[in-house]
C-alpha positions as CSV (number, residue, x, y, z in Angstrom):
1,M,-4.1,13.5,8.8
2,S,-2.5,10.9,11.0
3,I,-3.2,7.3,11.9
4,I,-1.8,6.0,15.2
5,L,-1.6,2.4,16.3
6,D,-1.0,2.0,20.0
7,K,0.1,-1.5,21.1
8,V,-2.3,-3.2,18.7
9,S,-2.7,-7.0,18.9
10,Y,-5.0,-9.2,16.9
11,V,-5.8,-12.9,17.6
12,Y,-7.6,-15.1,15.1
13,S,-10.0,-17.8,16.7
14,E,-9.2,-16.5,20.1
15,G,-9.9,-18.9,22.9
16,T,-10.0,-22.0,20.6
17,A,-7.6,-24.7,19.7
18,Y,-6.9,-22.8,16.5
19,E,-5.9,-19.5,18.2
20,S,-3.3,-17.6,16.2
21,W,-1.6,-14.3,17.0
22,A,-1.6,-12.3,13.7
23,L,-0.4,-9.0,15.3
24,K,1.6,-8.5,18.5
25,N,1.8,-5.2,20.2
26,V,2.2,-3.1,17.0
27,S,2.8,0.6,17.5
28,L,3.0,2.9,14.4
29,K,2.3,6.4,13.3
30,I,1.3,7.2,9.7
31,E,1.6,10.9,8.7
32,D,-0.2,12.8,6.0
33,G,1.4,12.5,2.6
34,Q,3.8,9.7,3.3
35,F,4.5,6.9,0.7
36,I,5.0,3.8,2.8
37,G,5.9,0.2,1.7
38,I,4.9,-2.7,3.9
39,I,6.8,-5.9,3.3
40,G,7.0,-9.3,5.0
41,H,6.8,-12.9,4.1
42,T,3.4,-14.7,3.8
43,G,1.8,-14.9,7.2
44,S,3.8,-12.0,8.7
45,G,0.7,-9.9,9.4
46,K,0.8,-7.4,6.5
47,S,-2.8,-7.9,5.3
48,T,-4.2,-8.2,8.9
49,L,-2.4,-4.9,9.7
50,I,-3.9,-2.9,6.9
51,Q,-7.4,-4.2,7.5
52,H,-7.2,-2.6,10.9
53,L,-6.5,0.9,9.5
54,N,-10.0,1.4,8.2
55,G,-11.8,-0.7,10.8
56,L,-12.5,-3.8,8.8
57,L,-10.9,-5.8,11.6
58,K,-11.1,-4.7,15.3
59,A,-8.0,-5.1,17.4
60,S,-8.1,-7.7,20.2
61,S,-6.2,-5.2,22.3
62,G,-4.7,-1.8,21.8
63,G,-6.0,1.4,20.2
64,I,-6.2,3.0,16.8
65,Y,-6.6,6.8,16.3
66,F,-7.5,8.6,13.1
67,N,-6.9,12.4,13.2
68,G,-6.8,12.1,17.0
69,R,-10.0,10.2,17.5
70,D,-10.3,6.7,18.8
71,I,-12.0,4.7,16.1
72,Y,-13.3,2.2,18.7
73,E,-15.4,4.9,20.5
74,E,-19.0,3.9,20.6
75,D,-20.2,6.8,18.5
76,Y,-17.4,6.7,16.0
77,D,-18.6,6.5,12.4
78,L,-16.7,3.6,10.8
79,R,-18.5,4.1,7.5
80,E,-17.0,7.6,7.2
81,L,-13.6,6.3,8.2
82,R,-13.7,3.8,5.3
83,T,-14.3,6.6,2.8
84,K,-11.2,8.5,4.2
85,V,-9.0,5.4,4.3
86,G,-9.5,3.6,1.0
87,L,-8.4,0.0,0.7
88,V,-7.8,-1.8,-2.6
89,F,-7.5,-5.5,-2.0
90,Q,-5.1,-8.0,-3.7
91,Y,-6.7,-9.0,-7.0
92,P,-8.9,-5.9,-6.8
93,E,-10.9,-7.0,-9.9
94,H,-12.8,-9.2,-7.4
95,Q,-14.2,-5.9,-6.0
96,L,-15.9,-5.1,-9.4
97,F,-19.5,-6.0,-9.6
98,E,-21.6,-3.4,-11.6
99,T,-22.6,-3.9,-15.2
100,T,-20.5,-0.9,-16.5
101,I,-17.2,0.6,-15.4
102,F,-18.8,4.0,-14.9
103,D,-21.5,2.6,-12.6
104,D,-18.9,0.6,-10.6
105,V,-16.9,3.8,-9.9
106,C,-20.1,5.7,-9.1
107,F,-21.0,3.2,-6.4
108,G,-18.7,4.5,-3.7
109,P,-19.7,8.2,-3.9
110,M,-23.4,7.4,-4.1
111,N,-23.0,5.2,-1.0
112,Q,-21.5,8.4,0.6
113,G,-24.8,10.1,0.0
114,L,-23.9,12.1,-3.1
115,S,-26.4,12.7,-5.9
116,K,-26.2,10.8,-9.1
117,N,-24.8,13.9,-10.9
118,E,-22.2,14.5,-8.1
119,A,-21.2,10.8,-8.2
120,G,-20.9,11.0,-12.0
121,L,-18.5,13.9,-11.8
122,R,-16.4,12.1,-9.2
123,A,-16.3,9.0,-11.4
124,F,-15.2,10.9,-14.5
125,E,-12.4,12.6,-12.6
126,A,-11.3,9.3,-11.0
127,L,-11.3,7.4,-14.3
128,R,-9.4,10.1,-16.0
129,S,-6.8,10.2,-13.2
130,V,-6.1,6.4,-13.7
131,G,-5.7,6.8,-17.4
132,L,-8.6,4.7,-18.6
133,P,-9.8,5.6,-22.1
134,E,-13.2,7.3,-22.1
135,S,-14.3,4.8,-24.8
136,L,-14.3,2.1,-22.2
137,Y,-16.4,3.8,-19.5
138,Y,-19.7,2.1,-20.4
139,Q,-18.3,-1.3,-21.1
140,S,-18.5,-4.2,-18.7
141,P,-15.5,-4.2,-16.3
142,F,-15.2,-7.9,-16.8
143,D,-14.2,-7.4,-20.5
144,L,-11.0,-5.5,-19.5
145,S,-7.4,-6.7,-19.2
146,G,-5.9,-7.4,-15.7
147,G,-4.1,-4.1,-15.6
148,Q,-7.3,-2.2,-16.7
149,K,-9.3,-3.9,-14.0
150,R,-6.8,-2.7,-11.4
151,R,-7.2,0.8,-12.7
152,V,-11.0,0.6,-12.4
153,A,-10.7,-0.7,-8.8
154,I,-8.3,2.1,-7.8
155,A,-10.6,4.6,-9.5
156,G,-13.5,3.3,-7.4
157,V,-11.6,4.1,-4.3
158,L,-10.3,7.5,-5.5
159,A,-13.8,8.6,-6.4
160,M,-14.6,8.7,-2.6
161,K,-11.7,11.2,-2.2
162,P,-9.8,9.3,0.5
163,E,-7.0,10.9,2.6
164,V,-5.2,7.5,2.7
165,L,-4.9,5.0,-0.1
166,I,-3.9,1.4,0.8
167,L,-3.0,-1.1,-1.9
168,D,-2.5,-4.8,-1.0
169,E,-0.2,-6.3,-3.7
170,P,-1.8,-4.2,-6.5
171,T,0.5,-5.7,-9.1
172,A,0.0,-9.4,-8.3
173,G,-0.4,-11.5,-11.4
174,L,0.5,-8.7,-13.9
175,D,3.2,-8.8,-16.5
176,P,6.2,-6.5,-16.0
177,K,4.7,-3.8,-18.3
178,G,1.4,-3.8,-16.4
179,R,3.2,-3.8,-13.1
180,D,5.3,-0.7,-14.0
181,E,2.2,1.1,-15.3
182,I,0.3,0.5,-12.0
183,L,3.2,1.6,-9.8
184,D,3.9,4.7,-11.9
185,L,0.2,5.5,-11.7
186,V,0.2,5.2,-7.9
187,S,3.4,7.2,-7.6
188,N,1.9,10.0,-9.8
189,M,-1.3,10.0,-7.7
190,H,0.7,10.3,-4.5
191,R,2.6,13.2,-5.9
192,E,-0.3,15.1,-7.4
193,R,-2.9,14.5,-4.7
194,E,-0.5,14.6,-1.8
195,M,-2.3,11.7,-0.1
196,A,-0.7,9.1,2.1
197,V,-0.1,5.8,0.2
198,L,0.6,2.4,1.8
199,L,1.8,-0.2,-0.6
200,V,2.0,-3.8,0.4
201,S,4.4,-5.7,-1.8
202,H,6.6,-8.7,-2.1
203,S,8.9,-7.0,-4.5
204,M,12.0,-5.4,-2.9
205,E,12.8,-3.5,-6.1
206,D,9.3,-2.0,-6.2
207,V,9.4,-0.7,-2.7
208,A,13.0,0.6,-3.1
209,N,12.1,2.5,-6.3
210,Y,8.9,4.1,-5.1
211,V,8.4,4.5,-1.3
212,Q,9.9,6.9,1.2
213,R,9.5,4.6,4.3
214,I,9.5,0.8,4.7
215,I,7.7,-1.1,7.5
216,V,9.0,-4.7,7.7
217,M,6.5,-7.1,9.4
218,N,7.7,-10.4,10.8
219,D,5.7,-12.9,12.9
220,G,3.1,-10.2,13.6
221,S,5.5,-7.6,14.8
222,V,7.3,-4.6,13.3
223,M,10.9,-5.8,12.6
224,Y,12.2,-2.6,11.0
225,D,10.7,0.8,10.3
226,G,12.8,3.4,8.4
227,T,13.9,4.7,5.0
228,P,14.7,2.1,2.3
229,G,18.4,2.8,2.8
230,E,18.2,2.2,6.5
231,V,16.1,-0.9,6.2
232,F,18.1,-2.6,3.4
233,L,21.4,-2.2,5.3
234,H,20.0,-5.1,7.4
235,Y,19.8,-7.4,4.3
236,K,21.3,-10.3,6.1
237,E,18.7,-10.1,8.9
238,L,16.0,-9.8,6.2
239,E,17.3,-13.0,4.5
240,A,17.1,-14.8,7.8
241,V,13.3,-14.2,7.9
242,G,12.7,-15.2,4.3
243,L,13.1,-11.7,2.7
244,A,15.8,-10.1,0.6
245,A,17.1,-6.7,-0.5
246,P,17.1,-5.2,-4.0
247,Q,19.8,-6.6,-6.3
248,V,21.5,-3.2,-6.1
249,T,22.1,-3.7,-2.4
250,Y,24.0,-6.9,-3.0
251,L,26.0,-5.3,-5.8
252,M,27.1,-2.4,-3.7
253,H,28.1,-4.6,-0.8
254,E,30.2,-6.8,-3.2
255,L,31.9,-3.6,-4.5
256,K,32.6,-2.5,-0.9
257,E,34.2,-5.8,-0.1
258,Q,36.4,-5.4,-3.2
259,G,37.7,-2.1,-1.7
260,L,35.6,0.5,-3.5
261,P,34.3,3.2,-1.2
262,V,30.7,3.0,-2.5
263,D,27.6,4.0,-0.5
264,C,25.9,0.7,0.6
265,G,22.8,2.7,1.7
266,V,21.7,3.3,-1.9
267,T,18.7,1.3,-3.0
268,T,18.0,2.2,-6.7
269,V,19.9,1.7,-9.9
270,E,20.2,5.5,-10.3
271,E,21.5,6.0,-6.8
272,A,24.1,3.2,-7.4
273,R,25.2,4.7,-10.7
274,N,25.8,8.1,-9.0
275,S,27.7,6.6,-6.1
276,I,30.0,4.6,-8.5
277,L,30.6,7.6,-10.8
278,K,31.4,9.8,-7.8
279,I,34.4,7.6,-7.0
280,F,35.9,7.8,-10.5
281,R,35.3,11.5,-10.8
């Protein structure tokens, strides 16, 4: 699986007094099985970018290719693309609409043309994979907690067996415990299903702890694209555009300035601990 963006631009209200460039000449390649974090301040183009990946928005210019095929070809099946590239919006509980949790998760597979029995099997598998108790399956999704609603929304996308899972701020509004549970769930799914995962987040600690690659969006363009260690070395440049680095990054740079030969490319507490212990050993 691969998704390639070739010089993609997108303009809101093109040709009017309200014209606004949301994406500017973006080129990216997303490979099978990658866990990618997308960060950027509000208005940087993050949400507009991910809505191009399954054809919800059509680029004003440039091309997008899924598994080598141009998704803008006249005969391309965008409906099939949206089953392979699953998108969970920010506040995904707004995607829930059926009378029971089970029916809600069945909706996607049935929309793919599966029988009721086949969709039911997919729904059971997806709900189990997100850790929702079976006793809740036939309750209304609107009776659940915020974290449980997120799990149901994710299960609804997983039931369609996507090759790519995109999550737009999946922990927004959750308490720390709920946030950690959702991110651990996503990390486990990435590892077990070997699917590509794109996580849009405002939390530098979250992306540092979970992802393998970070794409930094700024003013509609890709500012940085690399490993967490590579990206957060540019913490001063990130600060200049309204972002920051994980707290560990600042600590390690302070230690370096004090004369300790620590690795300033580490991005997690565990990596920082090992770097510091290595010196004293």
